MITINU-634134 format. One record per residue (C-alpha): residue number from 1; x, y, z; residue in three letters. Coordinates in pm, 1 decimal, always signed. Layout:
+-----+----------+----------+----------+---------+
| num |        x |        y |        z | residuo |
+-----+----------+----------+----------+---------+
| NUM |        X |        Y |        Z |     ALA |
...
+-----+----------+----------+----------+---------+
This chain:
+-----+----------+----------+----------+---------+
| num |        x |        y |        z | residuo |
+-----+----------+----------+----------+---------+
|   1 |  -5697.0 |  -1992.8 |   -524.7 |     MET |
|   2 |  -5812.4 |  -1859.0 |   -194.1 |     GLU |
|   3 |  -5542.7 |  -1607.5 |    -42.0 |     PRO |
|   4 |  -5427.6 |  -1738.3 |   +307.9 |     ASN |
|   5 |  -5155.3 |  -1646.5 |   +566.5 |     ILE |
|   6 |  -4917.2 |  -1906.8 |   +423.3 |     PHE |
|   7 |  -4842.5 |  -1724.4 |   +115.4 |     ILE |
|   8 |  -4838.6 |  -1404.1 |   +258.1 |     LEU |
|   9 |  -4583.8 |  -1517.8 |   +515.5 |     ILE |
|  10 |  -4381.4 |  -1655.8 |   +226.0 |     VAL |
|  11 |  -4364.3 |  -1334.6 |    +25.1 |     LEU |
|  12 |  -4260.5 |  -1160.8 |   +321.2 |     ILE |
|  13 |  -3949.1 |  -1399.8 |   +394.6 |     LEU |
|  14 |  -3903.3 |  -1373.2 |    +41.9 |     THR |
|  15 |  -3889.8 |   -996.7 |    +43.3 |     ILE |
|  16 |  -3654.0 |   -964.3 |   +335.9 |     LEU |
|  17 |  -3413.4 |  -1244.6 |   +239.4 |     ILE |
|  18 |  -3347.8 |  -1095.1 |    -61.5 |     GLY |
|  19 |  -3303.9 |   -737.0 |    +49.4 |     SER |
|  20 |  -3163.0 |   -819.4 |   +315.2 |     ALA |
|  21 |  -2936.3 |  -1059.0 |    +66.6 |     CYS |
|  22 |  -2859.2 |   -731.3 |   -190.1 |     CYS |
|  23 |  -2783.1 |   -507.6 |    +90.6 |     SER |
|  24 |  -2510.5 |   -734.1 |   +255.0 |     GLY |
|  25 |  -2353.2 |   -758.5 |    -70.1 |     VAL |
|  26 |  -2337.1 |   -442.8 |   -168.0 |     GLU |
|  27 |  -2218.2 |   -302.8 |   +198.3 |     ALA |
|  28 |  -1913.4 |   -574.7 |   +155.9 |     ALA |
|  29 |  -1851.7 |   -475.5 |   -192.5 |     PHE |
|  30 |  -1831.9 |    -94.5 |    -80.5 |     LEU |
|  31 |  -1611.9 |   -213.8 |   +236.0 |     ALA |
|  32 |  -1372.7 |   -479.7 |   +128.2 |     VAL |
|  33 |   -994.1 |   -431.1 |   +113.2 |     ASN |
|  34 |   -882.4 |   -408.7 |   -208.9 |     SER |
|  35 |   -530.3 |   -488.1 |   -131.7 |     ILE |
|  36 |   -619.0 |   -793.0 |    +31.7 |     ARG |
|  37 |   -838.9 |   -893.7 |   -262.8 |     VAL |
|  38 |   -538.6 |   -855.2 |   -483.4 |     ILE |
|  39 |   -299.3 |  -1008.1 |   -222.7 |     GLU |
|  40 |   -532.3 |  -1338.0 |   -242.1 |     LEU |
|  41 |   -573.7 |  -1295.3 |   -622.4 |     ALA |
|  42 |   -225.7 |  -1340.7 |   -700.3 |     THR |
|  43 |   -183.2 |  -1660.3 |   -456.6 |     GLU |
|  44 |   -486.3 |  -1809.5 |   -640.9 |     GLN |
|  45 |   -579.7 |  -1972.6 |   -994.4 |     LYS |
|  46 |   -696.6 |  -1716.3 |  -1259.9 |     PRO |
|  47 |  -1032.8 |  -1861.0 |  -1234.9 |     LYS |
|  48 |  -1079.6 |  -1855.2 |   -855.9 |     SER |
|  49 |  -1360.9 |  -1683.5 |   -671.2 |     SER |
|  50 |  -1062.7 |  -1394.4 |   -560.3 |     ALA |
|  51 |   -960.2 |  -1339.4 |   -902.7 |     ASN |
|  52 |  -1350.1 |  -1303.9 |  -1021.5 |     GLN |
|  53 |  -1399.9 |  -1068.7 |   -698.0 |     LEU |
|  54 |  -1102.4 |   -880.0 |   -838.3 |     LEU |
|  55 |  -1277.3 |   -821.3 |  -1159.5 |     LYS |
|  56 |  -1618.8 |   -734.7 |  -1024.3 |     LEU |
|  57 |  -1468.4 |   -510.7 |   -795.9 |     ARG |
|  58 |  -1271.6 |   -363.1 |  -1102.6 |     LYS |
|  59 |  -1598.5 |   -274.3 |  -1247.8 |     HIS |
|  60 |  -1766.2 |   -167.6 |   -942.2 |     LEU |
|  61 |  -2012.2 |    +50.6 |  -1143.5 |     GLY |
|  62 |  -2140.4 |   -213.6 |  -1299.1 |     ARG |
|  63 |  -2160.4 |   -452.4 |  -1034.0 |     THR |
|  64 |  -2344.0 |   -233.3 |   -805.8 |     LEU |
|  65 |  -2607.7 |   -146.1 |  -1061.7 |     THR |
|  66 |  -2692.5 |   -535.9 |  -1054.9 |     VAL |
|  67 |  -2711.9 |   -502.2 |   -706.4 |     ILE |
|  68 |  -2899.9 |   -237.2 |   -701.0 |     THR |
|  69 |  -3170.2 |   -359.3 |   -976.1 |     ILE |
|  70 |  -3187.9 |   -686.8 |   -809.1 |     THR |
|  71 |  -3278.7 |   -523.3 |   -455.9 |     ASN |
|  72 |  -3543.8 |   -286.4 |   -600.1 |     ASN |
|  73 |  -3683.4 |   -573.0 |   -740.8 |     GLY |
|  74 |  -3739.4 |   -745.7 |   -399.3 |     PHE |
|  75 |  -3834.4 |   -412.9 |   -262.8 |     ASN |
|  76 |  -4043.2 |   -270.7 |   -517.2 |     ILE |
|  77 |  -4212.9 |   -501.7 |   -685.9 |     ILE |
|  78 |  -4233.9 |   -775.7 |   -444.7 |     GLY |
|  79 |  -4380.3 |   -481.1 |   -186.1 |     SER |
|  80 |  -4634.7 |   -401.5 |   -456.4 |     LEU |
|  81 |  -4756.6 |   -761.4 |   -470.7 |     ILE |
|  82 |  -4752.4 |   -820.3 |   -106.2 |     LEU |
|  83 |  -4963.7 |   -487.2 |    -64.1 |     GLY |
|  84 |  -5200.4 |   -620.7 |   -304.7 |     VAL |
|  85 |  -5227.1 |   -988.2 |   -176.0 |     TYR |
|  86 |  -5198.8 |   -844.2 |   +192.1 |     GLY |
|  87 |  -5522.9 |   -637.1 |   +114.6 |     ALA |
|  88 |  -5706.4 |   -947.9 |     +8.0 |     LEU |
|  89 |  -5624.8 |  -1136.9 |   +344.2 |     ILE |
|  90 |  -5672.8 |   -827.0 |   +578.1 |     ILE |
|  91 |  -6014.7 |   -638.9 |   +506.4 |     ASN |
|  92 |  -6047.2 |   -337.3 |   +734.9 |     ASN |
|  93 |  -5804.5 |    -32.5 |   +633.9 |     SER |
|  94 |  -5650.0 |    -58.6 |  +1014.9 |     LEU |
|  95 |  -5491.6 |   -366.1 |   +978.0 |     GLY |
|  96 |  -5378.0 |   -282.8 |   +646.7 |     LEU |
|  97 |  -5243.5 |     +4.2 |   +813.8 |     THR |
|  98 |  -5059.6 |   -167.8 |  +1115.2 |     ILE |
|  99 |  -4925.8 |   -413.8 |   +852.5 |     PHE |
| 100 |  -4791.7 |   -158.6 |   +599.3 |     SER |
| 101 |  -4610.1 |     -9.9 |   +894.8 |     ILE |
| 102 |  -4504.6 |   -325.7 |  +1040.4 |     SER |
| 103 |  -4364.6 |   -427.6 |   +722.4 |     PHE |
| 104 |  -4176.1 |   -110.7 |   +694.0 |     TYR |
| 105 |  -3999.1 |   -147.0 |   +998.8 |     ILE |
| 106 |  -3880.2 |   -509.4 |   +903.4 |     LEU |
| 107 |  -3790.3 |   -411.7 |   +594.0 |     VAL |
| 108 |  -3532.9 |   -108.0 |   +729.7 |     VAL |
| 109 |  -3440.2 |   -340.5 |  +1007.4 |     LEU |
| 110 |  -3353.3 |   -701.6 |   +858.3 |     ILE |
| 111 |  -3333.5 |   -621.3 |   +485.6 |     GLY |
| 112 |  -3094.4 |   -326.5 |   +525.1 |     GLU |
| 113 |  -2955.1 |   -208.8 |   +899.6 |     VAL |
| 114 |  -2823.1 |   -536.6 |  +1010.9 |     LEU |
| 115 |  -2750.1 |   -720.7 |   +660.2 |     PRO |
| 116 |  -2533.4 |   -427.6 |   +577.5 |     LYS |
| 117 |  -2367.4 |   -436.1 |   +965.7 |     ALA |
| 118 |  -2272.2 |   -779.2 |   +893.9 |     ILE |
| 119 |  -2172.7 |   -710.8 |   +529.6 |     GLY |
| 120 |  -1917.9 |   -500.3 |   +602.0 |     THR |
| 121 |  -1808.6 |   -651.7 |   +893.4 |     ARG |
| 122 |  -1712.7 |   -981.7 |   +688.6 |     PHE |
| 123 |  -1694.4 |   -795.0 |   +420.9 |     SER |
| 124 |  -1419.2 |  -1027.9 |   +237.1 |     LEU |
| 125 |  -1608.0 |  -1386.4 |   +276.9 |     LYS |
| 126 |  -1937.5 |  -1247.9 |   +190.1 |     ILE |
| 127 |  -1777.2 |  -1061.4 |   -117.9 |     ALA |
| 128 |  -1611.9 |  -1372.0 |   -209.9 |     ILE |
| 129 |  -1937.5 |  -1592.1 |   -168.1 |     LEU |
| 130 |  -2166.5 |  -1350.1 |   -403.1 |     SER |
| 131 |  -1911.0 |  -1359.4 |   -688.0 |     VAL |
| 132 |  -2105.9 |  -1685.7 |   -858.4 |     PRO |
| 133 |  -2443.5 |  -1523.2 |   -826.3 |     ILE |
| 134 |  -2352.4 |  -1200.5 |   -919.1 |     LEU |
| 135 |  -2131.9 |  -1342.2 |  -1243.0 |     ARG |
| 136 |  -2473.9 |  -1501.0 |  -1325.7 |     MET |
| 137 |  -2683.7 |  -1230.9 |  -1301.2 |     LEU |
| 138 |  -2410.6 |   -990.4 |  -1486.9 |     ASN |
| 139 |  -2506.5 |  -1240.1 |  -1809.9 |     ILE |
| 140 |  -2870.4 |  -1202.5 |  -1742.3 |     ILE |
| 141 |  -2903.7 |   -840.2 |  -1728.1 |     MET |
| 142 |  -2646.4 |   -818.9 |  -1996.1 |     LYS |
| 143 |  -2880.6 |   -641.7 |  -2229.5 |     PRO |
| 144 |  -3068.6 |   -401.1 |  -1973.0 |     PHE |
| 145 |  -2678.9 |   -297.2 |  -1870.7 |     LEU |
| 146 |  -2550.7 |   -211.6 |  -2192.1 |     LEU |
| 147 |  -2878.9 |    -15.1 |  -2224.3 |     LEU |
| 148 |  -2802.4 |   +144.1 |  -1870.0 |     ILE |
| 149 |  -2400.0 |   +204.5 |  -1970.5 |     GLU |
| 150 |  -2501.3 |   +384.5 |  -2283.2 |     LYS |
| 151 |  -2705.3 |   +630.3 |  -2096.6 |     LEU |
| 152 |  -2462.1 |   +654.4 |  -1823.8 |     PHE |
| 153 |  -2112.7 |   +602.1 |  -1928.7 |     PRO |
| 154 |  -1998.1 |   +693.9 |  -1592.3 |     VAL |
| 155 |  -2107.1 |   +370.7 |  -1473.7 |     ILE |
| 156 |  -1825.6 |   +176.5 |  -1697.5 |     THR |
| 157 |  -1579.6 |   +355.1 |  -1537.7 |     ALA |
| 158 |  -1246.6 |   +129.8 |  -1378.0 |     GLU |
| 159 |  -1239.7 |   +150.2 |  -1022.8 |     ASN |
| 160 |   -848.2 |   +179.4 |   -997.9 |     GLU |
| 161 |   -709.7 |    +30.6 |   -687.9 |     ILE |
| 162 |   -436.2 |   +295.1 |   -570.1 |     SER |
| 163 |   -298.5 |   +468.4 |   -281.3 |     THR |
| 164 |     +9.7 |   +715.7 |   -176.3 |     ASP |
| 165 |   +245.6 |   +780.2 |    +70.6 |     GLU |
| 166 |    +10.8 |  +1019.0 |   +281.5 |     GLU |
| 167 |   -256.8 |   +728.9 |   +284.5 |     GLU |
| 168 |    +17.7 |   +465.5 |   +353.5 |     ILE |
| 169 |   +158.6 |   +654.8 |   +663.8 |     ARG |
| 170 |   -228.8 |   +707.8 |   +760.8 |     GLN |
| 171 |   -278.5 |   +314.5 |   +732.2 |     MET |
| 172 |    +57.5 |   +266.1 |   +911.1 |     ALA |
| 173 |     -8.8 |   +501.9 |  +1234.1 |     LYS |
| 174 |   -369.9 |   +347.0 |  +1270.1 |     ILE |
| 175 |   -246.2 |     +5.0 |  +1254.6 |     GLY |
| 176 |     +1.4 |   +108.5 |  +1567.9 |     SER |
| 177 |   -261.3 |   +264.2 |  +1698.7 |     GLN |
| 178 |   -496.6 |    -36.2 |  +1724.2 |     LYS |
| 179 |   -181.7 |   -270.9 |  +1809.1 |     GLY |
| 180 |   -217.9 |   -452.1 |  +1459.4 |     LEU |
| 181 |   +201.4 |   -366.0 |  +1387.1 |     ILE |
| 182 |   +446.3 |   -251.6 |  +1622.1 |     GLU |
| 183 |   +503.1 |   +140.6 |  +1708.7 |     ALA |
| 184 |   +889.2 |    +97.4 |  +1567.1 |     ASP |
| 185 |   +756.5 |    -57.5 |  +1234.7 |     GLU |
| 186 |   +480.3 |   +220.8 |  +1158.5 |     ALA |
| 187 |   +762.8 |   +481.6 |  +1254.3 |     ALA |
| 188 |  +1019.0 |   +368.4 |  +1015.6 |     MET |
| 189 |   +725.2 |   +322.1 |   +738.4 |     ILE |
| 190 |   +706.8 |   +659.2 |   +769.4 |     SER |
| 191 |  +1092.5 |   +695.5 |   +738.0 |     LYS |
| 192 |  +1120.7 |   +521.4 |   +413.5 |     VAL |
| 193 |   +926.1 |   +771.3 |   +227.3 |     PHE |
| 194 |  +1124.5 |  +1022.4 |   +377.4 |     GLN |
| 195 |  +1415.3 |   +875.6 |   +195.9 |     LEU |
| 196 |  +1264.8 |   +994.9 |   -131.7 |     ASN |
| 197 |  +1274.9 |  +1365.7 |    +38.9 |     ASP |
| 198 |  +1618.6 |  +1396.6 |    +81.8 |     LEU |
| 199 |  +1966.8 |  +1397.7 |   -173.1 |     LYS |
| 200 |  +2337.8 |  +1299.5 |   -124.5 |     ALA |
| 201 |  +2394.8 |  +1644.4 |    -19.5 |     LYS |
| 202 |  +2195.2 |  +1656.2 |   +248.4 |     ASP |
| 203 |  +2345.3 |  +1333.9 |   +425.3 |     LEU |
| 204 |  +2685.9 |  +1363.0 |   +318.4 |     MET |
| 205 |  +3022.0 |  +1459.3 |   +529.6 |     ILE |
| 206 |  +3102.8 |  +1814.4 |   +366.1 |     PRO |
| 207 |  +3446.7 |  +1832.3 |   +193.1 |     ARG |
| 208 |  +3596.2 |  +2060.9 |   +440.3 |     VAL |
| 209 |  +3505.3 |  +1795.7 |   +714.5 |     SER |
| 210 |  +3576.9 |  +1447.4 |   +509.0 |     ALA |
| 211 |  +3908.8 |  +1309.3 |   +654.7 |     PRO |
| 212 |  +4163.2 |  +1251.2 |   +376.9 |     SER |
| 213 |  +4555.2 |  +1190.8 |   +323.1 |     ILE |
| 214 |  +4801.9 |  +1264.0 |    +53.2 |     ASP |
| 215 |  +4836.6 |   +943.9 |   -174.2 |     GLY |
| 216 |  +5196.6 |  +1007.6 |   -198.9 |     GLY |
| 217 |  +5232.3 |   +933.6 |   +191.4 |     GLU |
| 218 |  +5428.0 |   +612.5 |   +316.8 |     LYS |
| 219 |  +5151.8 |   +397.0 |   +551.6 |     LEU |
| 220 |  +5437.8 |   +441.6 |   +822.2 |     GLU |
| 221 |  +5465.1 |   +827.8 |   +830.0 |     ASP |
| 222 |  +5089.7 |   +841.5 |   +917.0 |     ILE |
| 223 |  +5093.4 |   +556.2 |  +1141.2 |     SER |
| 224 |  +4980.5 |   +763.6 |  +1424.6 |     LYS |
| 225 |  +4696.9 |   +958.0 |  +1256.0 |     LEU |
| 226 |  +4558.2 |   +671.8 |  +1177.5 |     ILE |
| 227 |  +4584.5 |   +530.8 |  +1487.7 |     ILE |
| 228 |  +4430.3 |   +817.6 |  +1693.5 |     SER |
| 229 |  +4166.8 |   +930.4 |  +1393.8 |     ASN |
| 230 |  +3843.0 |   +689.9 |  +1427.8 |     ASN |
| 231 |  +3725.0 |   +758.6 |  +1072.4 |     SER |
| 232 |  +3651.1 |   +431.9 |   +936.6 |     PRO |
| 233 |  +3712.8 |   +591.0 |   +576.5 |     TRP |
| 234 |  +3974.0 |   +818.3 |   +423.1 |     TRP |
| 235 |  +3989.3 |  +1000.8 |   +117.8 |     VAL |
| 236 |  +4289.7 |   +937.8 |    -92.3 |     VAL |
| 237 |  +4423.4 |  +1259.9 |   -279.1 |     LEU |
| 238 |  +4645.9 |  +1340.6 |   -578.3 |     GLY |
| 239 |  +4885.2 |  +1614.2 |   -610.3 |     ASP |
| 240 |  +4599.3 |  +1841.4 |   -775.5 |     LYS |
| 241 |  +4307.0 |  +1980.3 |   -660.2 |     VAL |
| 242 |  +3970.4 |  +1760.5 |   -666.5 |     ASP |
| 243 |  +4251.8 |  +1475.9 |   -784.9 |     LYS |
| 244 |  +4078.4 |  +1168.4 |   -590.3 |     ILE |
| 245 |  +4331.2 |   +841.2 |   -650.6 |     GLN |
| 246 |  +4059.9 |   +651.7 |   -419.8 |     GLY |
| 247 |  +3926.7 |   +580.8 |    -85.8 |     VAL |
| 248 |  +4105.0 |   +381.6 |   +180.0 |     ALA |
| 249 |  +3928.6 |   +201.4 |   +493.9 |     LYS |
| 250 |  +4049.9 |   +243.1 |   +809.5 |     ARG |
| 251 |  +4048.5 |   -122.5 |   +886.7 |     GLU |
| 252 |  +4225.5 |   -204.2 |   +573.1 |     LYS |
| 253 |  +4531.5 |    +36.6 |   +705.2 |     LEU |
| 254 |  +4523.4 |   -101.6 |  +1047.1 |     LEU |
| 255 |  +4591.8 |   -465.9 |   +886.7 |     THR |
| 256 |  +4849.7 |   -348.9 |   +655.3 |     ALA |
| 257 |  +5030.4 |   -185.1 |   +925.9 |     LEU |
| 258 |  +5049.7 |   -489.5 |  +1162.6 |     ILE |
| 259 |  +5129.3 |   -709.5 |   +860.7 |     GLN |
| 260 |  +5435.0 |   -496.1 |   +808.2 |     GLY |
| 261 |  +5384.6 |   -314.6 |   +509.1 |     TYR |
| 262 |  +5493.3 |    +21.8 |   +655.3 |     LYS |
| 263 |  +5705.6 |   +136.3 |   +340.7 |     GLN |
| 264 |  +5358.9 |   +111.8 |    +95.8 |     SER |
| 265 |  +5217.8 |   +406.6 |    -11.9 |     SER |
| 266 |  +4856.1 |   +533.0 |    +74.3 |     ILE |
| 267 |  +4762.0 |   +503.2 |   -279.8 |     SER |
| 268 |  +4844.9 |   +111.8 |   -305.0 |     ASP |
| 269 |  +4648.4 |    +47.8 |    -39.1 |     LEU |
| 270 |  +4309.0 |   +232.3 |   -124.9 |     CYS |
| 271 |  +3980.3 |    +82.1 |   -315.8 |     ASP |
| 272 |  +3888.1 |   +237.3 |   -642.1 |     PRO |
| 273 |  +3643.2 |   +553.3 |   -613.5 |     VAL |
| 274 |  +3280.0 |   +565.6 |   -702.0 |     GLU |
| 275 |  +3130.3 |   +909.7 |   -762.8 |     TYR |
| 276 |  +2750.9 |   +965.1 |   -707.1 |     ILE |
| 277 |  +2610.5 |  +1312.2 |   -829.6 |     PRO |
| 278 |  +2504.3 |  +1530.0 |   -514.1 |     GLU |
| 279 |  +2151.4 |  +1537.2 |   -648.3 |     MET |
| 280 |  +2092.8 |  +1182.4 |   -652.5 |     ILE |
| 281 |  +1814.2 |  +1085.2 |   -420.2 |     LYS |
| 282 |  +1868.7 |   +866.9 |   -134.9 |     ILE |
| 283 |  +1652.0 |   +588.7 |   -166.5 |     ASP |
| 284 |  +1817.9 |   +537.4 |   -552.9 |     LYS |
| 285 |  +2132.9 |   +572.4 |   -327.9 |     LEU |
| 286 |  +2053.6 |   +293.2 |    -80.0 |     LEU |
| 287 |  +2007.5 |     -8.5 |   -370.4 |     THR |
| 288 |  +2396.9 |    +99.7 |   -482.4 |     THR |
| 289 |  +2530.0 |    -49.2 |   -134.7 |     PHE |
| 290 |  +2517.7 |   -431.7 |   -121.7 |     ASP |
| 291 |  +2755.5 |   -664.8 |    -27.3 |     LYS |
| 292 |  +2965.8 |   -640.8 |   -333.8 |     ASP |
| 293 |  +2996.6 |   -274.3 |   -376.4 |     ASN |
| 294 |  +2978.9 |   -121.8 |     -9.8 |     LYS |
| 295 |  +3169.1 |   +150.8 |   +168.5 |     GLY |
| 296 |  +3156.1 |   +499.0 |    +76.3 |     VAL |
| 297 |  +3090.0 |   +738.8 |   -213.5 |     LYS |
| 298 |  +3274.4 |  +1027.0 |   -289.7 |     VAL |
| 299 |  +3011.4 |  +1312.7 |   -384.9 |     VAL |
| 300 |  +3053.8 |  +1523.6 |   -663.4 |     VAL |
| 301 |  +2897.6 |  +1876.8 |   -804.9 |     ASP |
| 302 |  +2781.6 |  +1924.2 |  -1132.9 |     GLU |
| 303 |  +3113.7 |  +2013.2 |  -1264.5 |     PHE |
| 304 |  +3258.0 |  +1711.5 |  -1152.7 |     GLY |
| 305 |  +3404.6 |  +1859.9 |   -853.2 |     GLY |
| 306 |  +3449.6 |  +1706.0 |   -495.9 |     PHE |
| 307 |  +3242.6 |  +1808.9 |   -230.2 |     VAL |
| 308 |  +3193.0 |  +1546.0 |     +4.9 |     GLY |
| 309 |  +3152.9 |  +1175.1 |   +130.3 |     LEU |
| 310 |  +2859.1 |   +966.1 |   +178.6 |     ILE |
| 311 |  +2861.8 |   +608.2 |   +366.5 |     GLY |
| 312 |  +2568.2 |   +356.9 |   +384.2 |     ALA |
| 313 |  +2532.7 |   +449.8 |   +778.9 |     GLU |
| 314 |  +2466.3 |   +800.2 |   +673.9 |     ALA |
| 315 |  +2138.3 |   +630.0 |   +480.4 |     VAL |
| 316 |  +2030.8 |   +402.2 |   +791.2 |     LEU |
| 317 |  +2054.0 |   +701.8 |  +1023.2 |     SER |
| 318 |  +1785.2 |   +815.2 |   +837.6 |     VAL |
| 319 |  +1561.8 |   +513.3 |   +889.4 |     LEU |
| 320 |  +1681.0 |   +430.5 |  +1225.7 |     ALA |
| 321 |  +1579.4 |   +788.3 |  +1312.1 |     GLY |
| 322 |  +1931.8 |   +940.5 |  +1410.0 |     TRP |
| 323 |  +1912.5 |  +1143.7 |  +1175.3 |     TRP |
| 324 |  +1784.5 |  +1529.4 |  +1199.1 |     LYS |
| 325 |  +1720.9 |  +1808.6 |   +978.9 |     ARG |
+-----+----------+----------+----------+---------+
């Protein structure tokens, strides 16, 4: 069969389209947001494209090997065939040189630069669309891939998706700067991580400053103190050092006073004590304040001695940005 221009054009288009597809998919797999892929995978069925994409993304080394082999097949083998065929049509050396340079420019621009830019811009959509083809190529190339992986074990390494506090802080900061999340939301995300760096002893009201009442006192005897002092909670003490009978809420004491329980002892009006160690992390402490177990907690040292008082508002003050070291 005589060589003709039509076959030459078909070869050029095949190489450019094949190279462009491989370059775009490679860029998409490298740029796709792993967290977004996990989110989609959890929302869809196990055999969905998103779940298959997650598996391919997890074995990124193997996936990129498949893409690289395919891309080089178009670029190297295709170019060799095109060069031979082009030489049959273009008889002079000057024309062949111009053709080679022009084709090189087309491969760089249309086969590499442009598709990689598009792949990065629409990474998730392109990555999902490429899943069926990549799975098929994985099956076709499996014997060759097994051989390569034996020679280069690093290819088999799983690509673990992970992050840390600093990365999340930076992501929140960037999201705030770009207007994707509110500035106060980004600030609160940063403060949430601060909770793990603080302990109860950092936020508690020290024992010397904690409001306290003798449990043997009658409500009538301390009515003026309760009315004039705005402390929401009082530590009810016994007759011995560090003997805590309970914690009394000011609101409850005022209610009892209005209802006429003036002769009741403070120990009868207090709530049970919940002790916490002074070294407990604040993020763990926060989970203990719920609708059924709210209020304050008595902080004790390693010997069980009363060292302070802490309430949910102290923890919330960190998140609100009121607390300062």
